N, C-alpha and C positions, 0 to 999 in steps of 0.2 A: 779107586775111591774118588767120589765126586768132590770138586773144589767149590761147588755151589752151596752156600749156607741157606738153610731153611729157617726163616725167621718167623716165629709164631708170636703174633701180637694179640694178647688176650686181655679184654677189658670188660668190666661189669657195666659200662655205659656205652656211649656211641663210639668210643675208640679214637676220637679226634685228638685228645691229649697225647695218647700213645703214638699215633701217626706222626705227630709233629716232633716228638722226642726222638723217634727213630730217624726221622728226616735229618735232624740236627746231628745225631750220632753218626750216621753213615757218611755224612759229609766230611768227617774227620779221617776217613780211610779211603784212599784213592783207588786201590786195587782190590775190590771185593765183588764177587758174584753172589747174588742172593735172590731168593724168591720169598715174597712176603705172603703169609697166611694170616688173615685178620679175622678175629672172632669178637664180635661186640655183644653186649648184654649177656655175658656169661655169669650166671648167678647161682648155679647148682653144682654139686660135686659130680653129678652124672655128666653134665656138659663138659666139665674139665677132664674127666676120665676119657671121654671119647676123643677129645683134642690130643691128649697125651698119648693115647694109643696110636693115633695117626703120626704124631711127631716121633714116636719110638721106631716107626718103620723107616724113617728117613735118616740119611747120614747128615752129619753136621747141623743138627737141629739146635736152635737157641730160642729160649722163651723170654719175652719181655711182657710184663703185665702191670695193669693198674686195677687192683681189686681192693676196695676199702673195707670189706668185711674180713676181720682178722682170721676167723676160723676158716673161711674159704681160701684165703691167701696162704695160710699155713698148710692146708690140704694140698694146694697146688705145689707149693715148695717141697713138701715131703714126698709126694708121688714123683715129682721131677727128679728129686735126689735118688730115689730108689731106681729109677730108670736111667740114672746117670746122664740126664739132660741138663745142660746149663740153664739156669733159671734166675731171672733178675726182676725184683719188684722195684718199680719206678717211684712210687709215692710212699711206700710203707714207712721207711725211716724218716722221711721228711715230715709226714703227718705226726709221727711219734715225737720228734724233736720240737715241732711247733706246739704240740699239746703241752709239753713240759714248759716251754718258754711262756706260753699264754696262760698257763695254769688252768686249763680247762680241757675237758674231754672232747675229742672229735665226734661228730655225729655218725661217721662211717656210713653215710647215706649215699648209695650209688646215684649218679647223675645229679649230684648236689649242685653242680655249676649250671644246670639247665632248668632250675626252678623258675616258675612263671612269676617273677617279681617285677618291680618297677623298672629295674635295669634292663630286664629282658624286653619289656614292651618299648622302652626307649630305643633299644637297638633295632627292633622291628620297624619302628617309626622312622629311624634314620635310614634304614634300607629302602623303605618305600619312598621317602623324600629323595634319596639319591637316584633311584631309578627314574623318577619323574623329572629330575633335573639333569639328565644326561645329555651331553652334546648340545648344550646351549638352550635346552627347553625350559619353559616357564621362567623366563628371566625376570619377570615382574616381581617375583618374590625371592630373588636370590639373596636378599638381605637377611633372610631367615636361615641362611646357611651357616654352619660352623666353619666350614672350609670351602674355598673356591679355588679350583685348579684351572689354570690357563696355559695353553700350549698349542703349538701347531699340530696338524694332523699326524696321528700315529706316534704320539709320545707317551702312550700308556695312561692317558687320562681316565678312561672308563674303568679298566681293571683296578687302578689305584683307588678310584672313587669307591668302588664296590668293596674293596678291602677295608677302607676307612669306615664305610658305613657299617660293616660287620663289627667294627670296634666301637660303634655308637656315635660316629660323627656324621651329621647331616652335610653332605658334600655335593656341590654343584661343579660341573666341569664345562668350560667354555672353549670351543675351538677358536684359535687365533689365526685368521687369514691375514689381517693387517690391523693396525690400531683402530681403524674405522669400524671393524667388525665387533669391537667390544660394545657391550650394552652401555647406553648413555648413563644409566643409573650407576654403573660401576665406575665409569670414568669420572663422574661428578663426586663420587664418594668411594675412592679406591681402597679404603681401609674399613669398609662397612663390615667386613668379616676377615678372617685370616686368608689372604690371597697368596697363592704360591704358583710361580711360573715353572713349567717343566720344559726341559730342552734336551737335545741329544746331538751327537755328532752327525753332521750332514751325510757323510758316507754311509753310516749305519742306517740313517733314516731313509736314504735312497733305496737301499736293499730291502728294507722292511716294506716300503710302499710298492716296490716292484713285485715282491712276493705276494702282497695283499691283492694287487691287481690280477696276478696270475691265478690265485686261489679262487677269485670271483669270476675267473674266465672272461675278464673284460679287456678290451683293447687298452693299451697303455696311453694314459694321459701324459703327454710330453711335459707339460708345465708341472704336473704333479710329481713326476719321477725324475725330472732332469736335475742333475747334481748342482749345476750352477744356480738354478732357480732355488733349490733347497737351501744352498748356502746363504743366499740373500734373505730367504724366508726366516731362517734360524737367526741370522744377525739382526734383522728387524724386530724379531720377537724379543731378543735380549735387550734391545734398545727400549722397547716398550716396557719391559720389566723394570729397567733402570729408571725410566721416566716416572713410573708410579711407585717406585721404591718397594717393589715386590721381591721377596727372596726367590732365588733361582736354584733349582736342583737339576743337575745333569743326570739323566736316567740311563745313559749309554751302557754302563756296566753294572747297573743296579737291578736287582730283582724288585718285583712289586712290593714285597715285604720290606725290603731295605728302604725303598723310596718312601713308603708309608711311615716307617719309623722316623725318618728325617722330618717328614711333614708334621708328625705329632709333636716332635720337639719344637718345631717352629710355632705350632699352635700354642704350646705352653708359654713360650716367650711372648706371643701376641696377647694372651690373656693377662699375663703379669704386667705388661706395659699398659694394658687397658684399665688396670685398677687405679 
């Protein structure tokens, strides 16, 4: 008997919500072998039946689903039960409970979170702004940023910026070589936006930079990868953050998501203080 679990993620929309839920779920179990089978835009009984026929052929199948149509969700649950396949609805009870609390019926509309409303277009605008203001570009209008990230090279500024943009925050990121490399506009008005400094442990940073150089198949830049130089670089960056009273986040053992969550909290404090 195989010890590998066959995880079937069935969604009536893009499946993004389900992917994230399973990511959080599996993080709670250290020793698990699994293979994920993802099915998005599943909106008919025929689609479900084909998926379950496939799941029935495998050992250790488990089904997780987000289907807002009650009849379709019941069909999936009933057929799974008949085939003795564990099946768990992620949103069903939550929607029902919210419906009772809010005293209104849910729309049960698939992809409801992806409607083209004002929030959606604001998020697209934030993504475009962030891409245009990556790595110190277009510094003349950084004052239009919601968040400005500052840090030495390879401190996850770009991926964190993109993640924040997907949350709707117009984000600029500026590489910090030394204090003189900061835009004059920012030095004169260091709190024009929510500015956050990113830092990491020098040893970790040295490894990241060396790996980066190797992946690009470039000869090693001694100053760029030398540990003693990096220690000075990180220390000087911290002094710069202190001088301008910018909050600092150490990203050494943080995922991009964790770093972004901390930044969003700092942004909330910034907005409250600005009132």
